[in-house]
N, C-alpha and C positions, 0 to 999 in steps of 0.2 A: 319739757325737755325737749331742744331741738338734735334728733339725730341721722339727721339729714344728709350729712358728711362722712360719717361711720361705712365701712362697706359693709353690706350684709353678708351672711352665714351662705355655705355652698348646699344645695341641694344631691348631694355625691353616694347619698347609703341607700344599700338596696335591700330587699325584703330578704332576703340570705343572711345579711349581717346584721339586718334585725333580732332574727328567731334567734341569732348565735349569744346578741346583745342581752337579750331577756336572759336563756340560759345562763351564761356568763355570768351578770347581773348577782343570780341566785347562787349559783356553787359556787361556795366559798370554802369556810371550814367547818361549817354546821354541822354536812354532812359524813363528816369523818370523827366527830365526835358529841355529837349531844345524843348519843342514843346511851350511854353511860347518868348522864344526869336524869333523862327520863326516865332509866332502870330502876334509881332512887324512886320516883315516885310511883310507879307502876313494874313493880315485880312481877307481870304475866306479859311473853311474849305476845301473845296475841292481843293486847290492849296495848301495848306499845306502835305495834301495827295497825292499829285499828287509829292511835292519834296520829298518826302518819297522815292517814286515810282521811278521815276526819280535816286536819290542819291543808292535807292537800286538796281538799272537794269546795271547801272553804276559799283558800286559794286561787280555784278556779271560780269560783263566784264572782269576785273579785275580779279576776282575768276579764270576765264577762262585763261587768260591769263596768269597769274603765275602758273598754275597748271599744263601747259605746262612748261614752265621755269624747273619746281620743278620735269621731268622726268629726266633731266641731271643730274645732279649731288645726292650723297648719303651722301656729305658733309655738318657739321652745318655750319652754315653762313647766310642760305637766300640769299638775294639781295647782300650781300657782294658778294658771290659765282657767284653769275649770271652776276653783271657789270664787275667784275673780270674775269673772261671766257669770257665774250664778248667784254668788250671795253676793258680791259686792267688794270690793280692795282691801276691806279691812282682813275681811277671812282669805281672802289671800295674802293679803301678807302675811298672819299673822304662821301661815302655812311656810310661806316661803323662809320667817325667819328663823322658825323650829327645826326645817332641813338644815340651815346655814349652821344652828346654833349646838343641832343635837344630832337630831336623825342621821345627816347624810356625813357631816364630816367625823361623830364619834364612829362610825364604822367604817369607815375608811380609815382612819387612826387604829379601830382593833384591829381589822384584817391584815393593814400593812404589818403589823406590831407581831400575828401569828405566822405572817408569812417571813420576819426577820427569825424568828425564832424556829421557825423549820431548817432555817439555811442555816442559823447557829450552830443548832443540832447536828445537822449534817456534814459541815464541812469544820465544824472545833472553831469559837470565836473567842481569842482572850481578852475577859475581864477590861474594864475600861474604869479609869474611877474609883476604883472600889472605896477609897479610903473617905471618900468623901458620898459614900451611897447614902449613911445615917442623917445625912442633913434636909433639912425637910422645911417648910414653909406651912404655917399654923397646923404640922403635924399630920395630915392630909395630902401635899405635894412632894413627892421624894423625885427631884430631879435628875439626881446622878444614879436613883437605883437602875439596877440593868442598863448602864451607859452604853456598852456596844451593841446588845439588842437593840434599844434604841436609835443608835446612829447608823444601824443598818435598815429602820425603819424610814425614818426620815430620809438617807438617801434614795431609799425606792422610792418613798413620794416626790420628789425633787426631780429625779431623772424619769419616771411617767408626766408627768405635770410638762416639764421641757418639750417630752413628747408628742405630749398631747397638742402642747402650742404648735405643735410645726403641719400640723396639720390631722383633720379629723378623717380624711383617709385611713393613712398611716394608722391612728388607732383606730379605725374598725377592724382593718387588717389584723391588727395583733392583737385586738379581741377575739377571732374568729382562730385564730391560730392556737392561743392557751385554752378557748372554752371545746375546740377540735379536742387536743389532747386529755382533757380531765375527761372528756365525753368518754372515750377509749381508757382512761385509766379506771372509769368508775366500775366501766364493764369488766376488765382484768381482776376486779375485786370483789363483781358478782360472779364470775366464774369462779375463782375463789374463793369461793365461802360454796356455790353450791356442789363444785367439787368433792371439796372436803364433806361435805352434808353424804354423798355415794360413797366414800373413803373411809373407812373406820382403821387404817392403819397409823393417823395421825397421831400425833402427843395426845395425852388422854387430859383434856379438862378438870385442874379443881376446880369443885365446887364451893364458894363461901355463901354461908347462912346468913341471910336476909332474910326479915320479916318487915314487912309494913306495918306503921304505926297507926293507918288507917281504921276506921272502926265506924265510923255512920257514916250512910248515903250520902248526906251531905260532901264531906271530907272525901270520901273516896271519888265525888263527883268533880270536885275543884282539885284534886290529885290529878285527875285525868285533864282537867284545862291547864293544869300548872306544868305537864306536863307537856301539853301542847304549843306552849311557851317556846318552849326547845327547836319543835319540830318549825313552829312559823320565823323563828330568827334564820333557822337553813334556806326557808322558802321566798325569804324576802328579799326584794331588788326587783319582783316582776314586774314593777309600775316603773322603775326608771328610765326605762327607752321614752315614756311620753314626755323627758324634759327635751330632747333633742328633736321634736316634730319638724320641725323648720329645717335639718338637715335632711330628713331622707326626701328620696323620690316617691311620690303618693301618698305622702304621711296618714289621710285619711281612710285610707286603704290599707296600706300597708302597715303601718301598727299596730290598727286591732287585731290583724294576722297574726303579727308574731308575738303581743301579748299571751295569746290564745293558746298556739301551735307553743313557743316557748316554755311558758307555763307546766301545758298538760306532758311536754318530753321531760320535762326538770321533775315532776312527780313520779313520772314510770320510775324515772331513774333510783329516786331517792325511794321507793317501796322494794323494788328489788334489791339493792345495796343493803337496807336495813334487813329484810328475812335473810340473806345472805349472811349478815353478822349473826342473826341467833342462829343457823345451819352451825356456829361454828364455838360461838360462846353461850353462855345463857343468859339472862334478866340478870340473877343473882352475881356473876361474874362481872356484870358492865356496872353495877351498882358500884361493887366492891372495888371496879376500878376506877369509879368519880370518888374514890376518897384518897387516891395517890399522886400527888401532885405529878403534872408531866407526862401524865399517862393520856396516850390518844385510842380510841374504839377501833378505828380502822388498823392500825400500827399493830395493836396488839392480835387480831385477824388475821394480818399479813405474816406475825411470825411465828403465830401456830401452822399456816397453813401453808407458808416458802421459806420458812427459818430467817437466814441475815440478811437473803437476798429479798423478802418480803421487804421487813422492813428498809430495807434503801429504799424501795422503787416504791414503797408507800408514803415514806419521806419524801420524796422527789413531787411524787403526783399532789401532795399537802402543799408542798411548796410553792409548784405552777398555777394548783387552783386559784391560791391566795392570791399570787398575784394577779391572775387574771380579774380574778371580783375585783382588786383595790384598781385597775386598770379601766376595766368596764364604769363601775364608780366613780373613777376620777374624772372621766371625760364625760359621761353620763350628768353628772350631779351640778357642774360649774354655769350650763344652762340655765338653771334655774335661776340664779344671781343675776347672770345677765341681762336676761326677762325683765326682771322685776329692776332694775337697775336701768333698762333701756323705757320704763316708762317712768322712770321718775320714784320710785320706793324703792331705792337698794343706792348705796353708794355711787355715786356718781361713774369716775372708772373702770367699775367694774360692767358696763354697755360697751366699754370699746374692744374694736374686733381688729387684730393685726391685720395691715393693709397686703402683706403676704403673703401672711397662711390662711388668712379669712376663718381665726379662731376667736373665741372671748378669750384672750390671753391674762387681760389681767385679773376677770374670772376664775382663773384657773390658777392663777397664781397667788391671792386671797384664801380659796378655798385649801391650798397646799400650806400657807402661814397657818390655819388655826388649826389645819389637821395636825400637823408638827409640833404645834402648843399643847397638843392634847397630849401626845406623845408624851413627850418631854414633862410634861405633867405625871402623868401616870392614873389621868382619872380617866381616859376611855372606858376603862372599865364599871366604874360606877353608872356612867351616859347610858353606855350600853345595856343594862339594867331596866331601862327609862324606851328602849327606844320600840318596842314592839307597844308596848301601854302608846305613845303619842303615833304612832304612826299609823293605830287603829282605831283611836280619835277621827283621826281628818278621812279615815278608809268609811267611814261611817257614813260623812258629810261627802263622801264622793258616792255612794248610795243615794244618799236624800238629791241629791245634785242630780240622779238619772231619772230619779221618779220627779224633780222638779220641772226639769225641760222637757220631758214627754207631755207633762200634765198641760204646758202651754203651749205646746205643738212646735215646738222648736228643735226636739229630738228626730230625726227621721230615721235612724237604723238606729235599732236595738237588739239583744239576746238575752231574749229570754224572759221577756217583761211582760208582769209586773214583777215575776216570782223570784227569779236570779236577785234581784236589786232590794226586794225586801229582806230577802232570808239572807244575803248577805249582810245587809243594817242590823239584824237582828240577831247573830252572828258575833258582828264585830261590839254591840252593847254588851254583850254575856262576856268576851272576852278580860275588854275593858273592866264588866262588875269585877269580874273573877282576879285581874290583874291589882283589883285597890282592896280588896279582901286578901290576897293571898301573899301583894308585897307591895302594902300601903304606902309607906316611907319612899320607894322607887316611886312607886307612882306620882304620888303626891308633889314629890320634888319636880318631874317632868311636867307633873300638868304647871306649876310654879314656873319651870321654864319656858313655857309655853305663855304664859303670862307676861311674862318679860317682855314681851316683844310689845304690847300695847302701846308704852310711851314711846319708842323708839317709834311706830307707828303717827304717834304724832308726830313725831318730828319732820319726818319725809314728808308727809302729807302737807305740813306747813311749808318745809321749804320746796314742795312742787306749786 
C-alpha cells in the first residue's frame, strides 16, 4: 500500500500528558461501583482490599512488562505492533481485530452509557420512544429501550470524535483537565470516608445479613479471583497509551515511565478509596447494594457522610470520570486501526490523516460508528463481560513477547527480567483459566469473537 502522500501524525505530547492519559484511561466507573459485586463474592473487608491489592500488583507486573515492549518501537499501534514484530502479522491482526470488535469499542460504549446515565440521573431526562421500548430483534437487541440515555451516549461519542479530529494536542489538554478533576474528586471521597471513621455522630448504618455460599477451598479461591475480575475492570486501560507512541515526544523513554507511574498512582488511589468505603459501610451492606438496581457504592457512601450534597458531588464526579475515560479511550484506541490500515491490514480509508489537523480522522469516525451501534443495540453489557478474558489472553502474549525478545537479544531495556514477565504470564494464565471456570459462556463467546478475525486476516492478506 502506498501511503507516501499521507501527512504524518505529530509528535506533540509530553510526559505529563502521558502519565495523566494512563490514569485517565483507567479511572472510569469501576472505582465507584465494583466494591458492591466484589462483596457478593467476598464477605470480608480485608479480603476485598486484598483483591484490590493483588489485582493492582498483577497490573503493575503488566505495566513493567509492557514498558519493556514500549522501548522497541516509535510507531503507533501498541500491542498490534508488538505482536506483529514478535509473532508475525497474523497475531498482530487478531489482536487488532479483537480490539476493534470487542476490547476497545465495547468498553467505550459501556463507559459512555454510564456517563449518559449519570447525566440523566443528575439533570432529569424525559423518556423517549417508550411506546417502542419492547421492540426487539431476535429477542436480544432492543434498539429503543432507554432511548433517551442512548441518545445522550451517542451524542457524547459524536462530540468527542469531532473534538479529537480537530487535533491531538486539544485532546491531550482535555484529558489532562478531566483526569486532574477525577483525582481531586477521589481524594475528596477518601477524605469523607476516613473522616467518617473518626466521627461517630453520623447516621447509623443498617447491617444486612449476608452469608457466603462458598465452602470448599477451591470455590473460595475461585471466588477471590472472580472478585478480582471487578478490580481488573477498574484497572483496565493502562496499556492504551502505547497506541499513541508516534504522537509523543521521545516515546521510547516517556511511554515506559508514564505506564509505570500512571498505573502505580491509580493503584494507590483505588486502595485508599476502597479502604475509605469500608470505614462507612460493611461488605454486607455493599453486597445488599448489588441487588438494588441503580445503586452505586460511592453515592451511598457520600449520602451517609455528607447527605444530599454528597450525592450531588459524587454524581458529578462519576459523570466527569466516565466522560474523561471515554475521551482517553476514544483518542488512543483509534490509532490501532490507523496503524493496521497504514500497513495494509485493515480497511484502507482508516489510514487517512487529516491534512489540516494531522489526526487519523477516518479511524476515529469508524470507531465512533461501531461504538454507537453497540450502544443502540444494547449488547455492550454482554460484550464487556468478555473484555477481561480477551484482554488477559493478549496480556499473556505480551509477557511471552518480552521473554522472546530478550532471549534473541532484541530487547535492551527490561524491568525486572525475567521474574516480572514470568510472574505476569502465570497470573494471566490463572485469570484466564478462572474466567473459563466461573464464566464459561462469556469466556467461550469472547474466544469465538477473537477467532472470527482469522477469515478477515486472509481477506486483508490477499488484498495486500
